[in-house]
C-alpha positions as a Markdown table, in Angstrom:
| # | Residue | x | y | z |
|---|---|---|---|---|
| 1 | Met | -37.5 | 6.3 | -31.2 |
| 2 | Ala | -34.7 | 8.8 | -31.9 |
| 3 | Phe | -31.1 | 8.1 | -31.4 |
| 4 | His | -28.9 | 11.0 | -32.5 |
| 5 | Arg | -26.8 | 13.5 | -30.8 |
| 6 | Pro | -23.2 | 14.8 | -31.2 |
| 7 | Leu | -21.3 | 12.5 | -28.9 |
| 8 | Ala | -18.3 | 13.0 | -26.5 |
| 9 | Ala | -14.8 | 12.9 | -27.6 |
| 10 | Ala | -14.2 | 9.6 | -25.8 |
| 11 | Phe | -16.8 | 8.0 | -28.0 |
| 12 | Val | -15.2 | 9.3 | -31.2 |
| 13 | Ala | -12.1 | 7.6 | -30.0 |
| 14 | Val | -13.9 | 4.3 | -29.8 |
| 15 | Phe | -14.5 | 4.3 | -33.5 |
| 16 | Leu | -11.0 | 5.5 | -34.3 |
| 17 | Gly | -9.7 | 2.4 | -32.7 |
| 18 | Leu | -8.4 | 4.0 | -29.4 |
| 19 | Leu | -11.0 | 2.7 | -26.9 |
| 20 | Ala | -13.5 | -0.1 | -26.6 |
| 21 | Val | -16.8 | 1.2 | -25.3 |
| 22 | Pro | -20.1 | -0.3 | -26.5 |
| 23 | Ala | -21.8 | 2.1 | -28.9 |
| 24 | Ala | -25.2 | 1.5 | -27.4 |
| 25 | Ala | -24.2 | 3.1 | -24.2 |
| 26 | Gln | -23.5 | 6.4 | -26.0 |
| 27 | Leu | -26.8 | 6.7 | -28.0 |
| 28 | Gly | -28.9 | 9.7 | -27.1 |
| 29 | Val | -32.4 | 10.9 | -27.7 |
| 30 | Ala | -33.3 | 13.9 | -29.8 |
| 31 | Ser | -36.4 | 15.7 | -30.9 |
| 32 | Gly | -37.8 | 15.1 | -34.4 |
| 33 | Asp | -36.6 | 18.6 | -35.5 |
| 34 | Glu | -33.1 | 17.8 | -34.4 |
| 35 | Leu | -33.2 | 14.4 | -36.1 |
| 36 | Ala | -34.3 | 16.0 | -39.4 |
| 37 | Glu | -31.1 | 18.2 | -39.4 |
| 38 | Thr | -28.7 | 15.2 | -39.2 |
| 39 | Gln | -26.4 | 14.3 | -42.0 |
| 40 | Gly | -28.1 | 10.9 | -42.2 |
| 41 | Gln | -31.4 | 12.6 | -43.3 |
| 42 | Arg | -30.2 | 15.2 | -45.8 |
| 43 | Phe | -30.4 | 15.2 | -49.5 |
| 44 | Ser | -28.8 | 17.5 | -52.0 |
| 45 | Gly | -31.3 | 20.0 | -53.6 |
| 46 | Pro | -35.0 | 20.6 | -52.8 |
| 47 | Pro | -36.6 | 17.9 | -50.6 |
| 48 | Glu | -39.4 | 17.5 | -53.1 |
| 49 | Gln | -37.0 | 16.6 | -55.9 |
| 50 | Pro | -33.5 | 15.9 | -54.7 |
| 51 | Arg | -30.6 | 16.1 | -57.2 |
| 52 | Arg | -28.5 | 13.4 | -55.5 |
| 53 | His | -27.5 | 12.1 | -52.1 |
| 54 | Tyr | -26.1 | 14.6 | -49.6 |
| 55 | Arg | -22.4 | 14.0 | -49.3 |
| 56 | Val | -21.5 | 13.5 | -45.7 |
| 57 | Gln | -18.8 | 16.0 | -44.8 |
| 58 | Asn | -16.8 | 14.2 | -42.2 |
| 59 | Pro | -17.4 | 10.4 | -42.3 |
| 60 | Ala | -15.6 | 8.3 | -39.8 |
| 61 | Gly | -13.0 | 5.8 | -41.1 |
| 62 | Leu | -14.3 | 2.6 | -39.4 |
| 63 | Ser | -12.9 | -0.8 | -39.7 |
| 64 | Ala | -15.3 | -3.6 | -40.8 |
| 65 | Ser | -15.6 | -4.8 | -37.2 |
| 66 | Gln | -16.2 | -1.3 | -35.8 |
| 67 | Ala | -18.9 | -0.6 | -38.4 |
| 68 | Glu | -20.5 | -4.0 | -37.6 |
| 69 | Ala | -20.6 | -3.1 | -33.9 |
| 70 | Val | -22.4 | 0.2 | -34.6 |
| 71 | Tyr | -24.9 | -1.6 | -36.9 |
| 72 | Asp | -25.5 | -4.2 | -34.3 |
| 73 | Asp | -26.7 | -1.4 | -32.0 |
| 74 | Leu | -28.8 | 0.3 | -34.6 |
| 75 | Arg | -30.3 | -2.7 | -36.5 |
| 76 | Gly | -33.4 | -3.0 | -34.5 |
| 77 | Ala | -34.1 | 0.6 | -34.3 |
| 78 | Leu | -33.7 | 1.0 | -38.1 |
| 79 | Ala | -36.1 | -1.8 | -38.7 |
| 80 | Glu | -38.7 | -0.3 | -36.3 |
| 81 | Arg | -38.4 | 3.1 | -37.9 |
| 82 | Tyr | -38.7 | 1.9 | -41.5 |
| 83 | Ala | -41.7 | -0.4 | -40.6 |
| 84 | Gln | -43.6 | 2.7 | -39.5 |
| 85 | Ser | -44.0 | 3.5 | -43.2 |
| 86 | Gly | -46.4 | 0.5 | -43.6 |
| 87 | Asp | -44.4 | -0.7 | -46.6 |
| 88 | Gly | -44.2 | -4.5 | -46.7 |
| 89 | Asn | -40.5 | -4.6 | -47.9 |
| 90 | Ala | -39.5 | -2.2 | -45.1 |
| 91 | Arg | -41.1 | -4.5 | -42.5 |
| 92 | Ser | -39.5 | -7.7 | -43.8 |
| 93 | Tyr | -36.1 | -6.8 | -45.4 |
| 94 | Gln | -34.0 | -7.8 | -42.3 |
| 95 | Thr | -35.3 | -11.3 | -42.6 |
| 96 | Trp | -33.8 | -11.7 | -46.1 |
| 97 | Thr | -30.3 | -12.7 | -47.1 |
| 98 | Arg | -27.7 | -10.1 | -46.2 |
| 99 | His | -25.1 | -9.8 | -48.9 |
| 100 | Ser | -22.7 | -7.5 | -47.0 |
| 101 | Ala | -20.5 | -9.1 | -44.4 |
| 102 | Ala | -20.2 | -5.7 | -42.7 |
| 103 | Pro | -21.5 | -2.1 | -43.4 |
| 104 | Tyr | -19.4 | -0.4 | -46.0 |
| 105 | Arg | -19.2 | 3.3 | -46.8 |
| 106 | Ser | -21.0 | 3.9 | -50.2 |
| 107 | Met | -19.7 | 6.8 | -52.3 |
| 108 | Thr | -22.9 | 6.6 | -54.4 |
| 109 | His | -24.9 | 7.1 | -51.3 |
| 110 | Gly | -23.1 | 10.1 | -50.1 |
| 111 | Arg | -20.5 | 8.2 | -48.0 |
| 112 | Arg | -23.2 | 6.8 | -45.7 |
| 113 | Phe | -22.5 | 3.3 | -44.3 |
| 114 | Val | -24.9 | 0.8 | -46.0 |
| 115 | Asn | -25.9 | -2.9 | -46.0 |
| 116 | Asn | -27.4 | -4.9 | -48.9 |
| 117 | Tyr | -30.2 | -7.3 | -48.5 |
| 118 | Ala | -32.0 | -9.4 | -51.2 |
| 119 | Asn | -35.2 | -11.5 | -51.0 |
| 120 | Asp | -35.5 | -15.1 | -52.2 |
| 121 | Ala | -36.4 | -14.1 | -55.8 |
| 122 | Ala | -33.2 | -12.0 | -55.9 |
| 123 | Arg | -30.9 | -14.9 | -54.6 |
| 124 | Asp | -28.6 | -14.5 | -57.6 |
| 125 | Tyr | -27.7 | -11.0 | -56.5 |
| 126 | Gly | -24.9 | -12.5 | -54.4 |
| 127 | Asp | -23.2 | -13.6 | -57.6 |
| 128 | Gly | -22.3 | -10.0 | -58.3 |
| 129 | Asp | -21.4 | -9.2 | -61.9 |
| 130 | Leu | -22.3 | -12.7 | -62.8 |
| 131 | Ala | -25.9 | -12.4 | -61.5 |
| 132 | Gly | -27.5 | -11.7 | -64.8 |
| 133 | Pro | -31.0 | -10.2 | -65.1 |
| 134 | Leu | -33.1 | -10.8 | -62.0 |
| 135 | Pro | -36.7 | -12.0 | -62.3 |
| 136 | Pro | -39.9 | -10.1 | -61.5 |
| 137 | Gly | -40.5 | -10.2 | -57.7 |
| 138 | Ala | -36.8 | -9.7 | -57.0 |
| 139 | Val | -36.2 | -7.1 | -54.3 |
| 140 | Ile | -33.0 | -5.4 | -53.2 |
| 141 | Ala | -33.0 | -3.3 | -50.0 |
| 142 | Lys | -30.3 | -1.1 | -48.7 |
| 143 | Asp | -30.4 | 0.5 | -45.2 |
| 144 | Ser | -28.1 | 3.2 | -44.2 |
| 145 | Phe | -26.6 | 5.2 | -41.3 |
| 146 | Val | -24.0 | 7.9 | -40.7 |
| 147 | Val | -21.0 | 7.9 | -38.3 |
| 148 | Thr | -18.9 | 11.0 | -38.3 |
| 149 | Thr | -15.5 | 11.9 | -36.9 |
| 150 | Asp | -17.1 | 14.3 | -34.4 |
| 151 | Gly | -19.2 | 11.5 | -33.0 |
| 152 | Glu | -22.5 | 11.9 | -34.7 |
| 153 | Ile | -24.4 | 8.6 | -35.2 |
| 154 | Ser | -27.6 | 9.0 | -37.2 |
| 155 | Pro | -30.0 | 6.8 | -39.2 |
| 156 | Gly | -30.3 | 7.2 | -42.9 |
| 157 | Pro | -33.0 | 6.2 | -45.4 |
| 158 | Leu | -33.9 | 2.7 | -46.6 |
| 159 | Phe | -33.6 | 2.3 | -50.4 |
| 160 | Val | -35.5 | -0.4 | -52.2 |
| 161 | Met | -35.5 | -1.7 | -55.8 |
| 162 | Gln | -38.2 | -4.1 | -56.8 |
| 163 | Lys | -38.3 | -5.8 | -60.2 |
| 164 | Met | -41.8 | -5.4 | -61.6 |
| 165 | Ala | -43.6 | -7.3 | -64.4 |
| 166 | Pro | -42.3 | -6.7 | -68.0 |
| 167 | Gly | -43.6 | -3.4 | -69.3 |
| 168 | Phe | -43.7 | -1.6 | -66.0 |
| 169 | Asn | -41.2 | 1.1 | -67.0 |
| 170 | Tyr | -38.8 | 0.8 | -70.0 |
| 171 | Val | -36.5 | 3.6 | -68.6 |
| 172 | Thr | -35.8 | 1.7 | -65.4 |
| 173 | Gly | -35.6 | -1.8 | -66.9 |
| 174 | Asp | -38.8 | -2.5 | -65.0 |
| 175 | Trp | -37.3 | -1.7 | -61.6 |
| 176 | Arg | -39.5 | 0.3 | -59.1 |
| 177 | Tyr | -37.4 | 2.4 | -56.8 |
| 178 | Ser | -38.8 | 3.5 | -53.5 |
| 179 | Met | -37.3 | 5.3 | -50.5 |
| 180 | Ile | -38.3 | 5.3 | -46.8 |
| 181 | Thr | -36.9 | 8.1 | -44.7 |
| 182 | Ala | -35.1 | 7.6 | -41.4 |
| 183 | Asp | -38.2 | 8.7 | -39.5 |
| 184 | Gly | -40.4 | 6.2 | -41.1 |
| 185 | Glu | -42.0 | 8.2 | -43.8 |
| 186 | Phe | -42.7 | 6.8 | -47.2 |
| 187 | Ala | -40.9 | 9.3 | -49.4 |
| 188 | Gly | -41.8 | 8.1 | -52.9 |
| 189 | Glu | -41.7 | 5.4 | -55.5 |
| 190 | Thr | -41.3 | 5.1 | -59.3 |
| 191 | Leu | -44.6 | 5.9 | -61.1 |
| 192 | Gly | -46.3 | 6.4 | -57.7 |
| 193 | Ala | -46.7 | 9.0 | -55.0 |
| 194 | Gly | -43.6 | 11.1 | -54.7 |
| 195 | Ala | -42.1 | 9.7 | -57.9 |
| 196 | Glu | -40.0 | 12.9 | -58.3 |
| 197 | Arg | -38.2 | 12.2 | -55.1 |
| 198 | Val | -36.6 | 9.0 | -56.5 |
| 199 | Glu | -35.8 | 10.2 | -60.0 |
| 200 | Phe | -32.2 | 10.7 | -58.9 |
| 201 | Cys | -32.0 | 7.0 | -58.0 |
| 202 | Ile | -33.0 | 6.1 | -61.6 |
| 203 | Ala | -30.5 | 8.5 | -63.1 |
| 204 | Cys | -27.6 | 6.9 | -61.1 |
| 205 | His | -28.6 | 3.3 | -61.8 |
| 206 | Leu | -28.8 | 4.0 | -65.6 |
| 207 | Ala | -25.0 | 3.8 | -65.5 |
| 208 | Arg | -25.4 | 0.1 | -64.7 |
| 209 | Glu | -27.9 | -0.8 | -67.4 |
| 210 | Ser | -25.6 | -3.6 | -68.7 |
| 211 | Asp | -25.8 | -5.3 | -65.2 |
| 212 | Asp | -29.6 | -5.1 | -64.9 |
| 213 | Phe | -29.2 | -1.6 | -63.4 |
| 214 | Leu | -27.6 | -3.1 | -60.2 |
| 215 | Phe | -24.8 | -2.0 | -58.1 |
| 216 | Phe | -23.1 | -4.9 | -56.1 |
| 217 | Val | -21.4 | -5.2 | -52.7 |
| 218 | Pro | -17.7 | -4.3 | -53.0 |
| 219 | Pro | -15.6 | -7.6 | -53.2 |
| 220 | Gly | -13.9 | -6.9 | -49.9 |
| 221 | Phe | -17.2 | -6.8 | -48.1 |
| 222 | Arg | -18.9 | -9.9 | -49.5 |
| 223 | Pro | -19.5 | -12.8 | -47.1 |
| 224 | Gly | -16.5 | -15.2 | -47.2 |
| 225 | Ser | -14.3 | -12.6 | -48.9 |
């Protein structure tokens, strides 16, 4: 199930606040080759060992309600795509608590729009900087998508952090990072297959060691804010 194509100027206007046309009506179908070239899929550096997230060149400036409308259209397709990886967290993450009131543009994820989900073991994640260290079994999942000013809507990867048993990996604070691509491929995980593809995730999260290596939802996008 693909859903990317450059869209008409009228659709771009929708997400600049000039029109009110449902996003779902504008979603197209593309081949796998075309999908692989979208900004939602790219990473900076060689695909076998990315250096960082690809920085989206022309992200659309959406309001919270506009971003949520796009996500409402994409949510089911994202879940279906990620589940094709066979990963249990990818299959279930949308049943967990969502800690973002609306998708927000994440600079640390290349200016993609993202959402934050946490399972029951990670319930304290919603406390933000006051969460403290999360227990083994805690899982944080972040899905992503791109909307650009020229009308591209494309899915991005699913990023997952899972707290493992003490002693799993000192460098990561016992977190296991994994990544599912937008076309449902399991890209890699810490100390597992494709580990080199998630090393850049570890390097970024090291800056948050004092907060159990966690980044939190910006205050303005937390539920009830």
